[in-house]
GUTIKE-778203 format. One line per field, with one value per atom (N, C-alpha, C, O): x, y, z; residue number from 1; residue in three letters; atom name. Coordinates in steps of 0.2 Angstrom, whole numbers, plus 2048, in hexadecimal, padded with zeros to 3 digits. Example, Ala and Ser with C-alpha at 12.3 -4.5 7.8 and 13.67 -1.06 7.14 Angstrom:
<nodes>
x = c(842, 83E, 842, 847, 840, 844, 840, 843)
y = c(7E4, 7EA, 7F0, 7EF, 7F5, 7FB, 800, 806)
z = c(827, 827, 827, 82A, 823, 824, 827, 828)
i = c(1, 1, 1, 1, 2, 2, 2, 2)
aa = c(ALA, ALA, ALA, ALA, SER, SER, SER, SER)
at = c(N, CA, C, O, N, CA, C, O)
</nodes>
This chain:
<nodes>
x = c(6E1, 6E4, 6E5, 6EA, 6E1, 6E2, 6E8, 6EB, 6EB, 6F1, 6F7, 6FC, 6F7, 6FC, 6FD, 702, 6F7, 6F7, 6F9, 6FD, 6F8, 6FA, 702, 705, 705, 70C, 710, 716, 70D, 710, 710, 712, 70C, 70B, 712, 716, 714, 71A, 720, 725, 71F, 724, 725, 72B, 720, 721, 725, 729, 724, 727, 72F, 733, 730, 737, 73B, 740, 737, 73A, 73C, 741, 737, 738, 73E, 742, 73F, 745, 74B, 750, 74B, 752, 753, 759, 74E, 74F, 752, 757, 74F, 751, 759, 75D, 75A, 761, 766, 76C, 764, 769, 76A, 76F, 764, 765, 769, 76D, 768, 76C, 773, 777, 775, 77C, 77F, 785, 77B, 77D, 77E, 783, 77A, 77A, 780, 784, 781, 787, 78E, 792, 78E, 794, 795, 79B, 790, 791, 793, 797, 791, 793, 79A, 79E, 79C, 7A4, 7A8, 7AD, 7A6, 7A9, 7AA, 7AF, 7A5, 7A5, 7AA, 7AD, 7AA, 7AE, 7B5, 7BA, 7B7, 7BE, 7C0, 7C6, 7BB, 7BD, 7BE, 7C3, 7BB, 7BC, 7C3, 7C7, 7C5, 7CB, 7D1, 7D6, 7D0, 7D5, 7D5, 7DB, 7D0, 7D0, 7D4, 7D8, 7D3, 7D7, 7DE, 7E2, 7E0, 7E7, 7EA, 7F0, 7E6, 7E9, 7EA, 7EF, 7E5, 7E6, 7EC, 7F0, 7ED, 7F3, 7FA, 7FE, 7FA, 800, 801, 807, 7FC, 7FD, 7FF, 803, 7FC, 7FF, 806, 80A, 808, 80F, 814, 819, 812, 816, 816, 81B, 811, 811, 815, 81A, 815, 819, 821, 825, 822, 829, 82C, 832, 828, 82A, 82B, 82F, 827, 827, 82E, 831, 82F, 835, 83C, 840, 83C, 841, 842, 847, 83C, 83C, 83F, 843, 83E, 841, 849, 84C, 84B, 852, 855, 85B, 852, 854, 855, 85A, 851, 852, 856, 857, 859, 85D, 864, 866, 869, 870, 870, 86F, 873, 872, 879, 879, 87D, 883, 881, 87D, 884, 882, 882, 87E, 887, 888, 882, 87F, 880, 87B, 874, 870, 873, 86D, 86C, 867, 872, 872, 870, 86C, 873, 872, 86B, 868, 868, 861, 85B, 856, 85C, 857, 857, 852, 85C, 85D, 85A, 859, 857, 854, 85A, 859, 860, 866, 86B, 86E, 86B, 869, 862, 85F, 85E, 857, 856, 850, 85A, 85A, 859, 858, 85A, 859, 852, 84D, 851, 84A, 846, 840, 849, 845, 843, 83D, 847, 845, 83F, 83A, 840, 83B, 834, 82F, 834, 82E, 82B, 825, 82F, 82D, 829, 824, 82D, 82A, 824, 81F, 823, 81D, 817, 811, 819, 814, 812, 80C, 816, 814, 810, 80B, 811, 80D, 806, 802, 806, 7FF, 7FB, 7F5, 7FE, 7FB, 7FA, 7F5, 7FE, 7FD, 7FB, 7FE, 7F6, 7F3, 7F9, 7FC, 7F9, 7FE, 805, 809, 807, 80E, 813, 819, 810, 814, 817, 81B, 814, 816, 81C, 81F, 81E, 823, 828, 827, 82E, 834, 833, 831, 834, 833, 83B, 83E, 83D, 845, 846, 843, 84B, 84E, 855, 859, 858, 85F, 862, 860, 868, 86B, 872, 876, 874, 87A, 87E, 87B, 884, 889, 887, 886, 886, 885, 88B, 890, 88A, 88F, 895, 893, 89B, 8A0, 8A2, 8A6, 8A0, 8A2, 8A3, 8A2, 8A5, 8A6, 89F, 89F, 89A, 894, 891, 88E, 891, 88E, 893, 893, 898, 89D, 89A, 89E, 895, 893, 88B, 888, 889, 882, 881, 885, 87A, 878, 872, 86E, 872, 86C, 868, 86B, 862, 85D, 858, 855, 857, 852, 84D, 84F, 847, 842, 83D, 83A, 83C, 837, 832, 833, 82C, 826, 822, 821, 820, 81C, 816, 816, 810, 80A, 806, 807, 800, 7FC, 7F5, 7F3, 7F0, 7E9, 7E6, 7E7, 7E1, 7DE, 7DB, 7DB, 7D8, 7D4, 7D9, 7D7, 7DF, 7E4, 7E8, 7ED, 7E7, 7EA, 7E7, 7E1, 7EB, 7E8, 7ED, 7F2, 7EB, 7EF, 7F6, 7FB, 7F5, 7FB, 800, 805, 7FE, 802, 7FE, 7F8, 801, 7FE, 7FE, 803, 7F8, 7F8, 7F8, 7F4, 7FC, 7FC, 7FE, 7FA, 805, 807, 809, 80A, 809, 80A, 80A, 807, 80D, 80D, 811, 817, 80E, 811, 815, 81B, 812, 815, 811, 80B, 813, 80F, 810, 814, 80B, 80C, 812, 814, 815, 81B, 81C, 819, 81F, 820, 828, 82A, 82B, 833, 834, 830, 838, 83A, 842, 844, 845, 84C, 84D, 84B, 851, 853, 85A, 85D, 85C, 863, 863, 85F, 866, 866, 86D, 872, 86E, 874, 876, 872, 87D, 87F, 884, 887, 884, 888, 88F, 893)
y = c(76F, 771, 778, 77A, 77C, 783, 786, 78A, 783, 786, 785, 789, 780, 77E, 784, 786, 786, 78B, 792, 795, 793, 79A, 799, 79F, 794, 793, 794, 796, 793, 794, 79B, 79C, 7A0, 7A6, 7AA, 7A9, 7AD, 7B1, 7AD, 7B0, 7A6, 7A2, 7A4, 7A4, 7A6, 7A8, 7AF, 7B0, 7B3, 7BA, 7B8, 7BC, 7B4, 7B2, 7AF, 7B1, 7AB, 7A8, 7AD, 7AD, 7B2, 7B7, 7BB, 7BD, 7BD, 7C1, 7BD, 7C1, 7B7, 7B3, 7B3, 7B4, 7B2, 7B2, 7B9, 7BA, 7BF, 7C5, 7C6, 7C9, 7C4, 7C4, 7C0, 7C3, 7BB, 7B7, 7BA, 7BB, 7BD, 7C0, 7C7, 7C8, 7CA, 7D0, 7CF, 7D3, 7C9, 7C8, 7C6, 7C7, 7C2, 7C1, 7C7, 7C7, 7CC, 7D2, 7D6, 7D9, 7D6, 7DA, 7D7, 7DA, 7D0, 7CD, 7CE, 7CF, 7CE, 7D0, 7D7, 7D8, 7DB, 7E2, 7E3, 7E7, 7E0, 7E0, 7DC, 7DF, 7D7, 7D4, 7D9, 7D9, 7DC, 7E1, 7E6, 7E8, 7E9, 7EF, 7EC, 7F0, 7E6, 7E4, 7E3, 7E4, 7E0, 7DF, 7E6, 7E6, 7EB, 7F2, 7F4, 7F7, 7F3, 7F5, 7F1, 7F4, 7EB, 7E7, 7E9, 7E9, 7EB, 7ED, 7F4, 7F5, 7F8, 7FF, 7FE, 801, 7F9, 7F7, 7F4, 7F6, 7F0, 7ED, 7F3, 7F3, 7F7, 7FD, 801, 803, 803, 807, 803, 806, 7FC, 7F8, 7F8, 7F9, 7F7, 7F7, 7FE, 7FF, 803, 80A, 80B, 80E, 809, 809, 805, 808, 800, 7FB, 7FF, 7FF, 802, 805, 80B, 80C, 80F, 815, 813, 817, 80E, 80C, 80A, 80B, 805, 803, 808, 808, 80D, 813, 817, 819, 818, 81B, 817, 81A, 811, 80D, 80D, 80D, 80D, 80E, 815, 815, 81A, 820, 820, 823, 81C, 81B, 818, 819, 813, 80F, 813, 811, 818, 81C, 822, 826, 823, 829, 827, 821, 82B, 82A, 825, 827, 81F, 81A, 819, 814, 81D, 81D, 81E, 822, 81A, 81B, 822, 824, 825, 82C, 831, 835, 830, 834, 831, 836, 82B, 828, 82B, 82D, 82B, 82E, 835, 837, 839, 840, 842, 847, 83E, 840, 83C, 83F, 836, 832, 830, 82E, 831, 82E, 833, 839, 830, 834, 837, 83B, 835, 838, 83A, 836, 840, 846, 848, 84C, 846, 847, 84E, 851, 851, 857, 857, 85C, 851, 850, 852, 850, 855, 856, 850, 850, 84B, 845, 842, 840, 842, 83F, 844, 841, 84A, 84F, 84E, 84E, 84D, 84C, 845, 845, 840, 839, 83A, 837, 83D, 83E, 841, 83F, 847, 84A, 846, 846, 842, 83E, 838, 837, 835, 830, 833, 830, 839, 83C, 83E, 83E, 83F, 841, 83A, 83A, 835, 82E, 82A, 826, 82A, 825, 829, 82F, 827, 82B, 82B, 827, 832, 833, 832, 831, 831, 830, 835, 834, 83B, 841, 841, 844, 83C, 83C, 837, 837, 834, 82F, 830, 833, 82D, 82E, 829, 823, 82C, 827, 826, 82B, 821, 820, 81D, 818, 820, 81D, 81D, 822, 817, 816, 813, 80E, 816, 814, 812, 816, 80B, 809, 806, 805, 805, 802, 7FB, 7F7, 7F8, 7F2, 7ED, 7EF, 7E7, 7E2, 7E4, 7E5, 7E4, 7E5, 7DF, 7DB, 7DE, 7D8, 7D9, 7DF, 7D5, 7D6, 7D7, 7DB, 7D4, 7D5, 7DB, 7DE, 7DE, 7E4, 7E9, 7E9, 7EC, 7F0, 7F6, 7F9, 7F9, 7FF, 7FF, 804, 7FA, 7F9, 7FC, 7FD, 7FE, 800, 7FC, 7F9, 7FC, 7F8, 7FE, 802, 7FE, 803, 800, 7FB, 803, 801, 806, 80C, 805, 80A, 807, 802, 80C, 80A, 810, 815, 80E, 812, 811, 80B, 816, 815, 81A, 81F, 817, 81B, 818, 813, 81C, 81A, 81C, 822, 817, 818, 81D, 81C, 821, 826, 822, 825, 81D, 819, 816, 814, 816, 813, 819, 817, 81F, 825, 826, 828, 825, 827, 82C, 829, 832, 836, 838, 839, 838, 839, 833, 834, 82D, 827, 822, 822, 81E, 819, 812, 810, 80F, 809, 803, 7FE, 803, 7FE, 7F7, 7F4, 7F6, 7EF, 7F0, 7EA, 7F5, 7F6, 7FD, 801, 7FF, 806, 80A, 809, 80F, 814, 810, 811, 80A, 806, 807, 805, 80B, 80D, 806, 802, 807, 802, 803, 809, 7FE, 7FF, 7FA, 7F5, 7FD, 7F9, 7FA, 800, 7F4, 7F5, 7F1, 7EC, 7F4, 7F1, 7F2, 7F7, 7ED, 7EE, 7EC, 7E7, 7F0, 7EF, 7F0, 7F4, 7ED, 7EE, 7F2, 7F0, 7F8, 7FC, 7FC, 7FD, 7F9, 7F8, 7FE, 801, 800, 805, 802, 7FD, 805, 803, 807, 806)
z = c(898, 892, 891, 88D, 894, 893, 896, 893, 89B, 89E, 899, 899, 895, 890, 88B, 888, 889, 884, 886, 883, 88D, 890, 891, 891, 892, 893, 88D, 88D, 887, 881, 87E, 878, 881, 87E, 87E, 883, 879, 878, 875, 874, 874, 871, 86A, 868, 867, 860, 85F, 85B, 864, 864, 866, 863, 86A, 86C, 866, 865, 862, 85C, 857, 854, 856, 852, 854, 84F, 85A, 85C, 85B, 859, 85C, 85B, 854, 852, 850, 848, 846, 842, 849, 847, 849, 846, 84F, 852, 84D, 84B, 84B, 846, 840, 83D, 83D, 836, 837, 833, 83D, 83E, 83F, 83C, 842, 842, 83C, 83A, 837, 831, 82C, 829, 82D, 829, 82C, 828, 832, 835, 833, 831, 832, 830, 829, 827, 825, 81E, 81C, 818, 820, 820, 822, 81E, 827, 829, 824, 822, 820, 81B, 815, 812, 813, 80E, 80F, 80B, 815, 817, 817, 814, 819, 818, 811, 80F, 80D, 806, 802, 7FE, 804, 801, 804, 800, 80A, 80C, 809, 807, 808, 804, 7FD, 7FA, 7FA, 7F3, 7F3, 7EE, 7F7, 7F7, 7F8, 7F5, 7FD, 7FE, 7F8, 7F6, 7F4, 7EE, 7E9, 7E5, 7E8, 7E4, 7E5, 7E1, 7EC, 7ED, 7EC, 7EA, 7ED, 7EC, 7E4, 7E2, 7E0, 7D9, 7D7, 7D2, 7DA, 7D8, 7DA, 7D6, 7DF, 7E2, 7DD, 7DB, 7DB, 7D6, 7CF, 7CC, 7CD, 7C7, 7C7, 7C3, 7CC, 7CD, 7CD, 7CA, 7D1, 7D2, 7CB, 7C9, 7C8, 7C1, 7BC, 7B8, 7BC, 7B8, 7B9, 7B4, 7BF, 7C1, 7BF, 7BC, 7BF, 7BD, 7B6, 7B3, 7B2, 7AB, 7A9, 7A4, 7AC, 7AB, 7AC, 7A8, 7B1, 7B2, 7AC, 7AA, 7A9, 7A4, 79D, 799, 79C, 796, 797, 792, 79D, 79E, 79E, 79C, 7A0, 7A0, 7A6, 7AC, 7A5, 7AA, 7AE, 7B2, 7AE, 7B2, 7B9, 7BB, 7BE, 7C5, 7C8, 7CB, 7C6, 7C9, 7C6, 7CA, 7C0, 7BD, 7C0, 7C2, 7C1, 7C4, 7CB, 7CD, 7CF, 7D6, 7D6, 7DA, 7D2, 7D2, 7D0, 7D2, 7CB, 7C8, 7CB, 7CB, 7CE, 7D0, 7D7, 7DA, 7DB, 7E1, 7E6, 7E5, 7EC, 7F1, 7F6, 7FA, 7F5, 7F8, 7F3, 7F0, 7F1, 7F5, 7F4, 7F8, 7EF, 7EF, 7EC, 7ED, 7E8, 7E5, 7DE, 7DA, 7DB, 7D4, 7D1, 7D5, 7CB, 7C9, 7C8, 7C9, 7C6, 7C5, 7CB, 7CC, 7D0, 7D7, 7DA, 7DC, 7D9, 7DC, 7D9, 7DC, 7D2, 7CE, 7D0, 7D1, 7D1, 7D3, 7DA, 7DB, 7DF, 7E6, 7E6, 7E9, 7E2, 7E2, 7DF, 7E1, 7D9, 7D6, 7DB, 7DB, 7DF, 7E4, 7E9, 7EB, 7EB, 7F0, 7EE, 7F2, 7E7, 7E5, 7E4, 7E5, 7E2, 7E1, 7E6, 7E6, 7EC, 7F1, 7F7, 7F9, 7FB, 801, 807, 809, 809, 80F, 80D, 812, 807, 805, 807, 808, 808, 80A, 811, 813, 815, 81C, 81D, 822, 817, 818, 812, 80D, 814, 80F, 809, 80A, 803, 7FD, 7FB, 7F7, 7FC, 7FC, 7F5, 7F2, 7F1, 7EB, 7EC, 7ED, 7ED, 7EE, 7E8, 7E5, 7E5, 7E0, 7E2, 7E5, 7E1, 7E3, 7DD, 7D8, 7DE, 7D9, 7D8, 7DD, 7D2, 7D1, 7D1, 7D3, 7D0, 7D0, 7CB, 7C5, 7CC, 7C8, 7C4, 7C8, 7BE, 7BB, 7B3, 7B1, 7B0, 7A8, 7A5, 7A0, 7A7, 7A4, 7A5, 7A1, 7AB, 7AD, 7B1, 7B7, 7AD, 7B0, 7B3, 7B8, 7B1, 7B4, 7B6, 7B5, 7B9, 7BA, 7C1, 7C5, 7C2, 7C9, 7CB, 7C8, 7D2, 7D5, 7D8, 7DC, 7D6, 7D9, 7DD, 7DB, 7E3, 7E8, 7E9, 7EB, 7E8, 7E9, 7EF, 7EE, 7F4, 7F9, 7F9, 7FB, 7F8, 7F9, 7FF, 800, 802, 808, 808, 806, 80B, 80B, 811, 814, 812, 818, 815, 814, 815, 813, 818, 81E, 816, 81B, 821, 826, 820, 825, 82A, 830, 829, 82E, 831, 835, 830, 833, 83A, 83A, 83F, 846, 849, 84B, 84A, 84E, 84A, 84D, 844, 840, 83F, 83C, 841, 841, 83D, 83D, 839, 835, 839, 83C, 83A, 83D, 838, 83A, 833, 82E, 831, 833, 831, 833, 83A, 83D, 83D, 844, 846, 843, 84C, 84E, 849, 848, 845, 840, 83B, 839, 839, 833, 82D, 82C, 828, 822, 81E, 81F, 819, 814, 80F, 80E, 80D, 80A, 803, 803, 7FE, 7F8, 7F7, 7F6, 7F6, 7F4, 7EE, 7EC, 7EA, 7E4, 7E3, 7E4, 7E0, 7DE, 7D7, 7D4, 7D3, 7CC, 7CB, 7CE, 7C6, 7C3, 7BD, 7B8, 7BD, 7B7, 7B4, 7B7, 7AE, 7AB, 7A6, 7A3, 7A6, 7A2, 79D, 79E, 797, 792, 792, 78E)
i = c(1, 1, 1, 1, 2, 2, 2, 2, 3, 3, 3, 3, 4, 4, 4, 4, 5, 5, 5, 5, 6, 6, 6, 6, 7, 7, 7, 7, 8, 8, 8, 8, 9, 9, 9, 9, 10, 10, 10, 10, 11, 11, 11, 11, 12, 12, 12, 12, 13, 13, 13, 13, 14, 14, 14, 14, 15, 15, 15, 15, 16, 16, 16, 16, 17, 17, 17, 17, 18, 18, 18, 18, 19, 19, 19, 19, 20, 20, 20, 20, 21, 21, 21, 21, 22, 22, 22, 22, 23, 23, 23, 23, 24, 24, 24, 24, 25, 25, 25, 25, 26, 26, 26, 26, 27, 27, 27, 27, 28, 28, 28, 28, 29, 29, 29, 29, 30, 30, 30, 30, 31, 31, 31, 31, 32, 32, 32, 32, 33, 33, 33, 33, 34, 34, 34, 34, 35, 35, 35, 35, 36, 36, 36, 36, 37, 37, 37, 37, 38, 38, 38, 38, 39, 39, 39, 39, 40, 40, 40, 40, 41, 41, 41, 41, 42, 42, 42, 42, 43, 43, 43, 43, 44, 44, 44, 44, 45, 45, 45, 45, 46, 46, 46, 46, 47, 47, 47, 47, 48, 48, 48, 48, 49, 49, 49, 49, 50, 50, 50, 50, 51, 51, 51, 51, 52, 52, 52, 52, 53, 53, 53, 53, 54, 54, 54, 54, 55, 55, 55, 55, 56, 56, 56, 56, 57, 57, 57, 57, 58, 58, 58, 58, 59, 59, 59, 59, 60, 60, 60, 60, 61, 61, 61, 61, 62, 62, 62, 62, 63, 63, 63, 63, 64, 64, 64, 64, 65, 65, 65, 65, 66, 66, 66, 66, 67, 67, 67, 67, 68, 68, 68, 68, 69, 69, 69, 69, 70, 70, 70, 70, 71, 71, 71, 71, 72, 72, 72, 72, 73, 73, 73, 73, 74, 74, 74, 74, 75, 75, 75, 75, 76, 76, 76, 76, 77, 77, 77, 77, 78, 78, 78, 78, 79, 79, 79, 79, 80, 80, 80, 80, 81, 81, 81, 81, 82, 82, 82, 82, 83, 83, 83, 83, 84, 84, 84, 84, 85, 85, 85, 85, 86, 86, 86, 86, 87, 87, 87, 87, 88, 88, 88, 88, 89, 89, 89, 89, 90, 90, 90, 90, 91, 91, 91, 91, 92, 92, 92, 92, 93, 93, 93, 93, 94, 94, 94, 94, 95, 95, 95, 95, 96, 96, 96, 96, 97, 97, 97, 97, 98, 98, 98, 98, 99, 99, 99, 99, 100, 100, 100, 100, 101, 101, 101, 101, 102, 102, 102, 102, 103, 103, 103, 103, 104, 104, 104, 104, 105, 105, 105, 105, 106, 106, 106, 106, 107, 107, 107, 107, 108, 108, 108, 108, 109, 109, 109, 109, 110, 110, 110, 110, 111, 111, 111, 111, 112, 112, 112, 112, 113, 113, 113, 113, 114, 114, 114, 114, 115, 115, 115, 115, 116, 116, 116, 116, 117, 117, 117, 117, 118, 118, 118, 118, 119, 119, 119, 119, 120, 120, 120, 120, 121, 121, 121, 121, 122, 122, 122, 122, 123, 123, 123, 123, 124, 124, 124, 124, 125, 125, 125, 125, 126, 126, 126, 126, 127, 127, 127, 127, 128, 128, 128, 128, 129, 129, 129, 129, 130, 130, 130, 130, 131, 131, 131, 131, 132, 132, 132, 132, 133, 133, 133, 133, 134, 134, 134, 134, 135, 135, 135, 135, 136, 136, 136, 136, 137, 137, 137, 137, 138, 138, 138, 138, 139, 139, 139, 139, 140, 140, 140, 140, 141, 141, 141, 141, 142, 142, 142, 142, 143, 143, 143, 143, 144, 144, 144, 144, 145, 145, 145, 145, 146, 146, 146, 146, 147, 147, 147, 147, 148, 148, 148, 148, 149, 149, 149, 149, 150, 150, 150, 150, 151, 151, 151, 151, 152, 152, 152, 152, 153, 153, 153, 153, 154, 154, 154, 154, 155, 155, 155, 155, 156, 156, 156, 156, 157, 157, 157, 157, 158, 158, 158, 158, 159, 159, 159, 159, 160, 160, 160, 160)
aa = c(MET, MET, MET, MET, LYS, LYS, LYS, LYS, PRO, PRO, PRO, PRO, ALA, ALA, ALA, ALA, ILE, ILE, ILE, ILE, HIS, HIS, HIS, HIS, GLU, GLU, GLU, GLU, GLN, GLN, GLN, GLN, ARG, ARG, ARG, ARG, GLY, GLY, GLY, GLY, SER, SER, SER, SER, PHE, PHE, PHE, PHE, LEU, LEU, LEU, LEU, LEU, LEU, LEU, LEU, GLU, GLU, GLU, GLU, ALA, ALA, ALA, ALA, LEU, LEU, LEU, LEU, VAL, VAL, VAL, VAL, ALA, ALA, ALA, ALA, ILE, ILE, ILE, ILE, LEU, LEU, LEU, LEU, ILE, ILE, ILE, ILE, VAL, VAL, VAL, VAL, ALA, ALA, ALA, ALA, LEU, LEU, LEU, LEU, GLY, GLY, GLY, GLY, VAL, VAL, VAL, VAL, LEU, LEU, LEU, LEU, GLY, GLY, GLY, GLY, SER, SER, SER, SER, VAL, VAL, VAL, VAL, GLY, GLY, GLY, GLY, LEU, LEU, LEU, LEU, LEU, LEU, LEU, LEU, ALA, ALA, ALA, ALA, ARG, ARG, ARG, ARG, SER, SER, SER, SER, VAL, VAL, VAL, VAL, GLN, GLN, GLN, GLN, ASP, ASP, ASP, ASP, MET, MET, MET, MET, ASP, ASP, ASP, ASP, ASP, ASP, ASP, ASP, ALA, ALA, ALA, ALA, LYS, LYS, LYS, LYS, ASN, ASN, ASN, ASN, ARG, ARG, ARG, ARG, GLY, GLY, GLY, GLY, GLU, GLU, GLU, GLU, ALA, ALA, ALA, ALA, ALA, ALA, ALA, ALA, TYR, TYR, TYR, TYR, LEU, LEU, LEU, LEU, ALA, ALA, ALA, ALA, ASN, ASN, ASN, ASN, GLN, GLN, GLN, GLN, TYR, TYR, TYR, TYR, ILE, ILE, ILE, ILE, ALA, ALA, ALA, ALA, GLN, GLN, GLN, GLN, MET, MET, MET, MET, TRP, TRP, TRP, TRP, VAL, VAL, VAL, VAL, SER, SER, SER, SER, ASP, ASP, ASP, ASP, ARG, ARG, ARG, ARG, LEU, LEU, LEU, LEU, THR, THR, THR, THR, ALA, ALA, ALA, ALA, ASN, ASN, ASN, ASN, LEU, LEU, LEU, LEU, THR, THR, THR, THR, ALA, ALA, ALA, ALA, ASN, ASN, ASN, ASN, TYR, TYR, TYR, TYR, SER, SER, SER, SER, SER, SER, SER, SER, ASN, ASN, ASN, ASN, PRO, PRO, PRO, PRO, GLY, GLY, GLY, GLY, THR, THR, THR, THR, GLY, GLY, GLY, GLY, ALA, ALA, ALA, ALA, ASN, ASN, ASN, ASN, TYR, TYR, TYR, TYR, LEU, LEU, LEU, LEU, ASP, ASP, ASP, ASP, PHE, PHE, PHE, PHE, LYS, LYS, LYS, LYS, ASN, ASN, ASN, ASN, PHE, PHE, PHE, PHE, VAL, VAL, VAL, VAL, GLU, GLU, GLU, GLU, GLN, GLN, GLN, GLN, ARG, ARG, ARG, ARG, LEU, LEU, LEU, LEU, PRO, PRO, PRO, PRO, ASN, ASN, ASN, ASN, ALA, ALA, ALA, ALA, ASN, ASN, ASN, ASN, LEU, LEU, LEU, LEU, TYR, TYR, TYR, TYR, ALA, ALA, ALA, ALA, GLN, GLN, GLN, GLN, ASP, ASP, ASP, ASP, VAL, VAL, VAL, VAL, VAL, VAL, VAL, VAL, VAL, VAL, VAL, VAL, GLY, GLY, GLY, GLY, VAL, VAL, VAL, VAL, GLY, GLY, GLY, GLY, PRO, PRO, PRO, PRO, ASN, ASN, ASN, ASN, GLY, GLY, GLY, GLY, ALA, ALA, ALA, ALA, ALA, ALA, ALA, ALA, TRP, TRP, TRP, TRP, PRO, PRO, PRO, PRO, ALA, ALA, ALA, ALA, SER, SER, SER, SER, SER, SER, SER, SER, ILE, ILE, ILE, ILE, VAL, VAL, VAL, VAL, THR, THR, THR, THR, ILE, ILE, ILE, ILE, THR, THR, THR, THR, LEU, LEU, LEU, LEU, GLN, GLN, GLN, GLN, TRP, TRP, TRP, TRP, CYS, CYS, CYS, CYS, PRO, PRO, PRO, PRO, PRO, PRO, PRO, PRO, GLY, GLY, GLY, GLY, GLU, GLU, GLU, GLU, MET, MET, MET, MET, ILE, ILE, ILE, ILE, GLY, GLY, GLY, GLY, GLY, GLY, GLY, GLY, TYR, TYR, TYR, TYR, CYS, CYS, CYS, CYS, ARG, ARG, ARG, ARG, GLY, GLY, GLY, GLY, ALA, ALA, ALA, ALA, GLY, GLY, GLY, GLY, ILE, ILE, ILE, ILE, ASN, ASN, ASN, ASN, GLN, GLN, GLN, GLN, PRO, PRO, PRO, PRO, HIS, HIS, HIS, HIS, LYS, LYS, LYS, LYS, TYR, TYR, TYR, TYR, ASP, ASP, ASP, ASP, ILE, ILE, ILE, ILE, ARG, ARG, ARG, ARG, ALA, ALA, ALA, ALA, SER, SER, SER, SER, ILE, ILE, ILE, ILE, GLY, GLY, GLY, GLY, ALA, ALA, ALA, ALA, ASN, ASN, ASN, ASN)
at = c(N, CA, C, O, N, CA, C, O, N, CA, C, O, N, CA, C, O, N, CA, C, O, N, CA, C, O, N, CA, C, O, N, CA, C, O, N, CA, C, O, N, CA, C, O, N, CA, C, O, N, CA, C, O, N, CA, C, O, N, CA, C, O, N, CA, C, O, N, CA, C, O, N, CA, C, O, N, CA, C, O, N, CA, C, O, N, CA, C, O, N, CA, C, O, N, CA, C, O, N, CA, C, O, N, CA, C, O, N, CA, C, O, N, CA, C, O, N, CA, C, O, N, CA, C, O, N, CA, C, O, N, CA, C, O, N, CA, C, O, N, CA, C, O, N, CA, C, O, N, CA, C, O, N, CA, C, O, N, CA, C, O, N, CA, C, O, N, CA, C, O, N, CA, C, O, N, CA, C, O, N, CA, C, O, N, CA, C, O, N, CA, C, O, N, CA, C, O, N, CA, C, O, N, CA, C, O, N, CA, C, O, N, CA, C, O, N, CA, C, O, N, CA, C, O, N, CA, C, O, N, CA, C, O, N, CA, C, O, N, CA, C, O, N, CA, C, O, N, CA, C, O, N, CA, C, O, N, CA, C, O, N, CA, C, O, N, CA, C, O, N, CA, C, O, N, CA, C, O, N, CA, C, O, N, CA, C, O, N, CA, C, O, N, CA, C, O, N, CA, C, O, N, CA, C, O, N, CA, C, O, N, CA, C, O, N, CA, C, O, N, CA, C, O, N, CA, C, O, N, CA, C, O, N, CA, C, O, N, CA, C, O, N, CA, C, O, N, CA, C, O, N, CA, C, O, N, CA, C, O, N, CA, C, O, N, CA, C, O, N, CA, C, O, N, CA, C, O, N, CA, C, O, N, CA, C, O, N, CA, C, O, N, CA, C, O, N, CA, C, O, N, CA, C, O, N, CA, C, O, N, CA, C, O, N, CA, C, O, N, CA, C, O, N, CA, C, O, N, CA, C, O, N, CA, C, O, N, CA, C, O, N, CA, C, O, N, CA, C, O, N, CA, C, O, N, CA, C, O, N, CA, C, O, N, CA, C, O, N, CA, C, O, N, CA, C, O, N, CA, C, O, N, CA, C, O, N, CA, C, O, N, CA, C, O, N, CA, C, O, N, CA, C, O, N, CA, C, O, N, CA, C, O, N, CA, C, O, N, CA, C, O, N, CA, C, O, N, CA, C, O, N, CA, C, O, N, CA, C, O, N, CA, C, O, N, CA, C, O, N, CA, C, O, N, CA, C, O, N, CA, C, O, N, CA, C, O, N, CA, C, O, N, CA, C, O, N, CA, C, O, N, CA, C, O, N, CA, C, O, N, CA, C, O, N, CA, C, O, N, CA, C, O, N, CA, C, O, N, CA, C, O, N, CA, C, O, N, CA, C, O, N, CA, C, O, N, CA, C, O, N, CA, C, O, N, CA, C, O, N, CA, C, O, N, CA, C, O, N, CA, C, O, N, CA, C, O, N, CA, C, O, N, CA, C, O, N, CA, C, O, N, CA, C, O, N, CA, C, O, N, CA, C, O, N, CA, C, O, N, CA, C, O, N, CA, C, O, N, CA, C, O, N, CA, C, O, N, CA, C, O, N, CA, C, O, N, CA, C, O)
</nodes>
């Protein structure tokens, strides 16, 4: 009977090590899940911020002179010299991470020519940014190689 007792020595230690390994893997998985959820929360915050900025800019267009030529001169990124566009671009660069590395496009085009909207404009706003954790060597590893996060919105601005 004595040999059976000697053969079982260390089995408790082995069971304890296996239990510690299982708990460690569970804790590691939980930490990874928490890190991913924080990253997703930051991404949602940035997308919400981009939506807010773009909608605020469209609201400014609605309360200004809404003729297509005036919207293009004051709000468009082409030529990009209007005071309203420069203020908007600076504000976006302050609020979205690494937005200064990408073009913030505001395109004002002629709307549909019809009896209901004879002088309307179609405005397309594209905002781009890259979170600091995704910048590698000056490039964003968002959706692919140097693909920043992007928010697009299109609105129709009618003129009377």
